[in-house]
N, C-alpha and C positions, 0 to 999 in steps of 0.2 A: 504494500500500499504505500503510495507516495503521499507524504504529508507535507504541510508547509511550516511546521514549528515543532519545538519540543512538546510543547501542550498537546498538539495533535497527535504526536508519536505515543505519548503516554495515554492518551484517550483510546487510540486503536487498541493498545495492548491490553485495556480492561475491557472494551468491547468484545474482543476475541475471547475472552474467558468467561464472559458473564453468561450465566443460565439463563437469566431474562430476555437475552437478545437472540431474536431469531435470524435477522440478517440486518447488515447496515451497508451504506455506501458513502463513498466521498462524492458529493455532488459534482459534475463536471463544470467547467468554467462557462458552458453553454447554457446551464440551467440558470436563468436571471429573472427577477421579480423587477418588473419596471417600478422605478420611484421618480418624484419629481427631481431629485438631485442625482440621478444616474442609475443605472441598473444594479441591482444587489445580486450576490451569489452567496447563498448560505452554504455552510461547510458539509453538512451531514444530513443524510435521511435513515432513520432508524426503525426497525420494526420489532415490538416485543411479544413475548408470548401472551396471548389472550389469558385474563385472569391473573398474571403475575403482576401488572401494573394497572395504573387508571388510564393511561394514554397509550394506545396500540401503535399509532404512528406518530413519529416524533422528527421534527426538523430542527437541527440545532446549529448554532454558530458557537465555535469555540474560541474564547479568548483567554489570554494569560492573566488578565487581570479583570474582575468584576467591578471595578471601580469605574463609574462614568467619566470620572475627572481624567481617567488614562485614555479614553476613546476621542478621537478627533470629532469634531462637530457634524461633519458629514457622515462619518461611521454611525454616529449616534441617530442621526436623522434616518439613514437607510434601515437601521434596525427598527426603530420605530414605525416606519413604513411597512415593514415585513410583518410586525406584530398585526397591524391593521388588516395586511393583506389574508393571513392566514386566519383571522377572526372572521373575515367576510367569507372567505372559502368555508369555513366551518357552518357559518349561518346559512349558505346557500346549498351546500353539497353534503356535508357529513359532520353533523352536529357534535363538536367535541371530541371527534376521532383524530384529528390531527392537531399537535400541539407545537408551537415554536416558542424557542427560549434561547437565551445566551447562558452558557454554561463555561466554567473554567476547569472541569473535572468531571469523570464519571460519577464520583459520589454526588456532586452537584445535580447532575443529570438524574440521578435516581432520586433525590430529594424531590425534584419536580414532577416526575412520572408517578410516584407512589401516592 
């Protein structure tokens, strides 16, 4: 798996060994969500075992720091737009089936999905 950072490498290692995870993929650069400040490419798509967690399908952005102070303004805006995109998608097509969030570790991901 090609990763962009140490945080992503550690994240993949834990995804590989997690019993709750059925399949995951690093989203290709061509997977884009249009936003007013430019296209946004989330990092991961993850599917979990049904019944093991609250959210079966998860789209994640991995960041080394969870502090919004460490993110550039344009990055924060793209993340806010992605949240709205997935909220709207859930409202129209799959109520509460797809969750999007920013995490800095597998542990944080599990906190969000359980």
